[in-house]
N, CA, C and O atoms as a MOPAC input file, in Angstrom:
PM7 MOZYME 1SCF
protein

 N     -5.99600 1    -7.14200 1    24.82700 1
 C     -6.60600 1    -7.07600 1    26.14000 1
 C     -5.55300 1    -6.83400 1    27.21800 1
 O     -5.80600 1    -6.14300 1    28.20500 1
 N     -4.38100 1    -7.40700 1    27.01700 1
 C     -3.31300 1    -7.25700 1    27.99900 1
 C     -2.92000 1    -5.79300 1    28.16600 1
 O     -2.66800 1    -5.34400 1    29.28400 1
 N     -2.86500 1    -5.05000 1    27.07100 1
 C     -2.50600 1    -3.63300 1    27.13800 1
 C     -3.52300 1    -2.83800 1    27.93100 1
 O     -3.15200 1    -1.94400 1    28.69200 1
 N     -4.79500 1    -3.14700 1    27.76800 1
 C     -5.84300 1    -2.44100 1    28.51100 1
 C     -5.72000 1    -2.71500 1    30.00200 1
 O     -5.92900 1    -1.81900 1    30.82100 1
 N     -5.38300 1    -3.94700 1    30.35700 1
 C     -5.20600 1    -4.30100 1    31.76400 1
 C     -4.01800 1    -3.56400 1    32.35800 1
 O     -4.09100 1    -3.04400 1    33.47100 1
 N     -2.92200 1    -3.52200 1    31.60800 1
 C     -1.74100 1    -2.79300 1    32.07600 1
 C     -2.03600 1    -1.31300 1    32.24200 1
 O     -1.61100 1    -0.70000 1    33.22100 1
 N     -2.75900 1    -0.73800 1    31.29800 1
 C     -3.10600 1     0.68600 1    31.37300 1
 C     -3.99600 1     0.95500 1    32.57900 1
 O     -3.80500 1     1.94700 1    33.28200 1
 N     -4.96000 1     0.08700 1    32.82100 1
 C     -5.84400 1     0.25300 1    33.98800 1
 C     -5.04400 1     0.15900 1    35.27600 1
 O     -5.30100 1     0.90300 1    36.22200 1
 N     -4.07900 1    -0.74600 1    35.32100 1
 C     -3.23600 1    -0.88100 1    36.50700 1
 C     -2.40900 1     0.37300 1    36.72900 1
 O     -2.27600 1     0.83700 1    37.86100 1
 N     -1.84800 1     0.93000 1    35.65100 1
 C     -1.07100 1     2.16300 1    35.77900 1
 C     -1.93100 1     3.31500 1    36.27800 1
 O     -1.48500 1     4.11700 1    37.09900 1
 N     -3.14300 1     3.39600 1    35.79100 1
 C     -4.06300 1     4.44800 1    36.24100 1
 C     -4.37700 1     4.24900 1    37.71700 1
 O     -4.40800 1     5.21600 1    38.47800 1
 N     -4.61000 1     3.00300 1    38.13000 1
 C     -4.88600 1     2.71500 1    39.54100 1
 C     -3.68700 1     3.07400 1    40.41800 1
 O     -3.85600 1     3.62500 1    41.50600 1
 N     -2.48000 1     2.76500 1    39.94900 1
 C     -1.26900 1     3.09600 1    40.70600 1
 C     -1.16400 1     4.60200 1    40.87000 1
 O     -0.86800 1     5.08900 1    41.96100 1
 N     -1.40300 1     5.33800 1    39.80500 1
 C     -1.33500 1     6.80300 1    39.88300 1
 C     -2.38500 1     7.35200 1    40.84300 1
 O     -2.11000 1     8.28900 1    41.59300 1
 N     -3.57900 1     6.78000 1    40.82400 1
 C     -4.64800 1     7.22800 1    41.72400 1
 C     -4.27500 1     6.97700 1    43.18100 1
 O     -4.41800 1     7.86700 1    44.01900 1
 N     -3.80000 1     5.77900 1    43.48700 1
 C     -3.41500 1     5.45800 1    44.86500 1
 C     -2.22800 1     6.32200 1    45.29200 1
 O     -2.18300 1     6.79300 1    46.42800 1
 N     -1.27000 1     6.53200 1    44.39200 1
 C     -0.12600 1     7.38400 1    44.71700 1
 C     -0.57500 1     8.80600 1    45.02200 1
 O     -0.06400 1     9.43800 1    45.94600 1
 N     -1.52600 1     9.30700 1    44.25100 1
 C     -2.04200 1    10.66700 1    44.49800 1
 C     -2.76500 1    10.74000 1    45.83700 1
 O     -2.63300 1    11.72400 1    46.56500 1
 N     -3.52700 1     9.70300 1    46.16000 1
 C     -4.21400 1     9.67200 1    47.45600 1
 C     -3.20200 1     9.66200 1    48.59900 1
 O     -3.38500 1    10.34900 1    49.60400 1
 N     -2.13300 1     8.88000 1    48.43900 1
 C     -1.07200 1     8.87200 1    49.44700 1
 C     -0.45700 1    10.26200 1    49.59100 1
 O     -0.26500 1    10.75400 1    50.70300 1
 N     -0.15300 1    10.88400 1    48.45900 1
 C      0.45500 1    12.21200 1    48.47900 1
 C     -0.43600 1    13.21800 1    49.20200 1
 O      0.05100 1    14.01300 1    50.00600 1
 N     -1.71500 1    13.18700 1    48.92500 1
 C     -2.63500 1    14.11900 1    49.58300 1
 C     -2.69500 1    13.88000 1    51.08700 1
 O     -2.71400 1    14.82800 1    51.87200 1
 N     -2.72400 1    12.61900 1    51.48300 1
 C     -2.73800 1    12.30500 1    52.91200 1
 C     -1.46200 1    12.74500 1    53.60200 1
 O     -1.50600 1    13.28900 1    54.70600 1
 N     -0.33600 1    12.51600 1    52.96700 1
 C      0.94600 1    12.92400 1    53.53700 1
 C      1.03400 1    14.44300 1    53.59600 1
 O      1.53800 1    14.99800 1    54.57200 1
 N      0.54600 1    15.12000 1    52.55600 1
 C      0.55800 1    16.58600 1    52.56200 1
 C     -0.28000 1    17.14900 1    53.70100 1
 O      0.10400 1    18.13600 1    54.32900 1
 N     -1.42600 1    16.52100 1    53.97000 1
 C     -2.26700 1    16.99500 1    55.08200 1
 C     -1.51400 1    16.91700 1    56.40100 1
 O     -1.64600 1    17.79900 1    57.25000 1
 N     -0.72600 1    15.86100 1    56.57400 1
 C     -0.03400 1    15.66500 1    57.84600 1
 C      1.28900 1    16.41800 1    57.89900 1
 O      1.55800 1    17.11400 1    58.87800 1
 N      2.11900 1    16.29200 1    56.87000 1
 C      3.47100 1    16.83300 1    56.88000 1
 C      3.62700 1    18.14500 1    56.12300 1
 O      4.62900 1    18.83900 1    56.30100 1
 N      2.66500 1    18.49800 1    55.28800 1
 C      2.78400 1    19.69700 1    54.46900 1
 C      3.24300 1    19.34500 1    53.05900 1
 O      3.67900 1    18.22600 1    52.79100 1
 N      3.13700 1    20.31200 1    52.17800 1
 C      3.42000 1    20.09100 1    50.75700 1
 C      4.88000 1    19.73700 1    50.48200 1
 O      5.17100 1    19.06900 1    49.49100 1
 N      5.78400 1    20.16600 1    51.32500 1
 C      7.22100 1    19.90500 1    51.12500 1
 C      7.67900 1    18.69900 1    51.94000 1
 O      8.68300 1    18.76700 1    52.64900 1
 N      6.94100 1    17.59900 1    51.83500 1
 C      7.22900 1    16.42200 1    52.65400 1
 C      8.47100 1    15.66700 1    52.19500 1
 O      9.02200 1    14.88100 1    52.96600 1
 N      8.92800 1    15.88200 1    50.96800 1
 C     10.17000 1    15.28900 1    50.49900 1
 C     10.06600 1    13.86500 1    49.97700 1
 O     11.08600 1    13.25900 1    49.64800 1
 N      8.86600 1    13.32000 1    49.89500 1
 C      8.69200 1    11.97700 1    49.35300 1
 C      8.42800 1    12.12200 1    47.86200 1
 O      7.46500 1    12.77400 1    47.45700 1
 N      9.27000 1    11.52400 1    47.05600 1
 C      9.17500 1    11.66900 1    45.61300 1
 C      8.08600 1    10.81600 1    44.98600 1
 O      7.55900 1     9.88900 1    45.60200 1
 N      7.76500 1    11.15100 1    43.75600 1
 C      6.70700 1    10.43500 1    43.04300 1
 C      7.06700 1     8.97200 1    42.80700 1
 O      6.18200 1     8.11600 1    42.80000 1
 N      8.34600 1     8.67300 1    42.61500 1
 C      8.75200 1     7.27300 1    42.43200 1
 C      8.45900 1     6.45900 1    43.69000 1
 O      7.96500 1     5.33400 1    43.60200 1
 N      8.75800 1     7.01900 1    44.84900 1
 C      8.48900 1     6.33000 1    46.10600 1
 C      6.98800 1     6.16400 1    46.33300 1
 O      6.53300 1     5.12300 1    46.80900 1
 N      6.23000 1     7.19800 1    45.98800 1
 C      4.77500 1     7.11400 1    46.15200 1
 C      4.18200 1     6.03900 1    45.24500 1
 O      3.31100 1     5.28100 1    45.67200 1
 N      4.65000 1     5.96800 1    43.99400 1
 C      4.15300 1     4.93500 1    43.07900 1
 C      4.55900 1     3.53900 1    43.53800 1
 O      3.77000 1     2.60000 1    43.42700 1
 N      5.77400 1     3.39000 1    44.04900 1
 C      6.22000 1     2.08400 1    44.54600 1
 C      5.36600 1     1.65100 1    45.73600 1
 O      4.98900 1     0.48400 1    45.84000 1
 N      5.06600 1     2.58200 1    46.62400 1
 C      4.21200 1     2.27300 1    47.77000 1
 C      2.80500 1     1.93400 1    47.30500 1
 O      2.17400 1     1.02200 1    47.83800 1
 N      2.31500 1     2.66100 1    46.31900 1
 C      0.98000 1     2.37900 1    45.77300 1
 C      0.92800 1     0.97800 1    45.18900 1
 O     -0.04600 1     0.25500 1    45.40000 1
 N      1.97000 1     0.58400 1    44.45400 1
 C      2.01800 1    -0.78000 1    43.90000 1
 C      2.02500 1    -1.81800 1    45.01400 1
 O      1.36300 1    -2.85000 1    44.90600 1
 N      2.77400 1    -1.55100 1    46.09100 1
 C      2.80500 1    -2.46800 1    47.23400 1
 C      1.43200 1    -2.58900 1    47.88300 1
 O      1.00400 1    -3.68700 1    48.23700 1
 N      0.74900 1    -1.46900 1    48.03900 1
 C     -0.58600 1    -1.47300 1    48.63300 1
 C     -1.54900 1    -2.28000 1    47.76500 1
 O     -2.32200 1    -3.09400 1    48.27100 1
 N     -1.49500 1    -2.04700 1    46.46600 1
 C     -2.40100 1    -2.76100 1    45.56100 1
 C     -2.11500 1    -4.26100 1    45.56300 1
 O     -3.04700 1    -5.06300 1    45.52600 1
 N     -0.83800 1    -4.65200 1    45.60500 1
 C     -0.48300 1    -6.06900 1    45.65000 1
 C     -0.97100 1    -6.71000 1    46.94100 1
 O     -1.46100 1    -7.83900 1    46.93400 1
 N     -0.83600 1    -5.99000 1    48.04700 1
 C     -1.30000 1    -6.51400 1    49.33700 1
 C     -2.81900 1    -6.67200 1    49.33900 1
 O     -3.34100 1    -7.64400 1    49.88500 1
 N     -3.52300 1    -5.72700 1    48.73400 1
 C     -4.98400 1    -5.83300 1    48.64100 1
 C     -5.39300 1    -7.05900 1    47.82800 1
 O     -6.34000 1    -7.75900 1    48.18600 1
 N     -4.68100 1    -7.31500 1    46.74200 1
 C     -5.00200 1    -8.47400 1    45.91100 1
 C     -4.75500 1    -9.76700 1    46.66800 1
 O     -5.55600 1   -10.69800 1    46.58800 1
 N     -3.65300 1    -9.83100 1    47.40200 1
 C     -3.34300 1   -11.04900 1    48.17700 1
 C     -4.35800 1   -11.27600 1    49.27300 1
 O     -4.68300 1   -12.42200 1    49.58500 1
 N     -4.86700 1   -10.20800 1    49.86500 1
 C     -5.80900 1   -10.35200 1    50.97600 1
 C     -7.25300 1   -10.45200 1    50.49400 1
 O     -8.16500 1   -10.66100 1    51.29300 1
 N     -7.45900 1   -10.30400 1    49.18400 1
 C     -8.82300 1   -10.38400 1    48.65700 1
 C     -9.59700 1    -9.08000 1    48.77700 1
 O    -10.81500 1    -9.05900 1    48.60000 1
 N     -8.89900 1    -7.99700 1    49.07500 1
 C     -9.56200 1    -6.70100 1    49.23000 1
 C     -9.32700 1    -5.78400 1    48.04800 1
 O     -9.46700 1    -4.56800 1    48.17500 1
 N     -8.97800 1    -6.33300 1    46.91700 1
 C     -8.72500 1    -5.52100 1    45.72000 1
 C     -9.99200 1    -4.82200 1    45.28100 1
 O    -11.08900 1    -5.37200 1    45.37700 1
 N     -9.82600 1    -3.58900 1    44.79400 1
 C    -10.98800 1    -2.82100 1    44.32000 1
 C    -11.24700 1    -3.10800 1    42.88400 1
 O    -12.18200 1    -2.55700 1    42.30300 1

């Protein structure tokens, strides 16, 4: 069960990172210079903050 939870979390991180990337691209353009590692780290931070505030999806 633990592996399934980890996999779901990774999928959620990738989804949030992609949403961030699309939003940044709309504002700054496709060559915004923010790497995928930074986007995933920010996505993890967002998800952790949502869990702490009770707004987790």
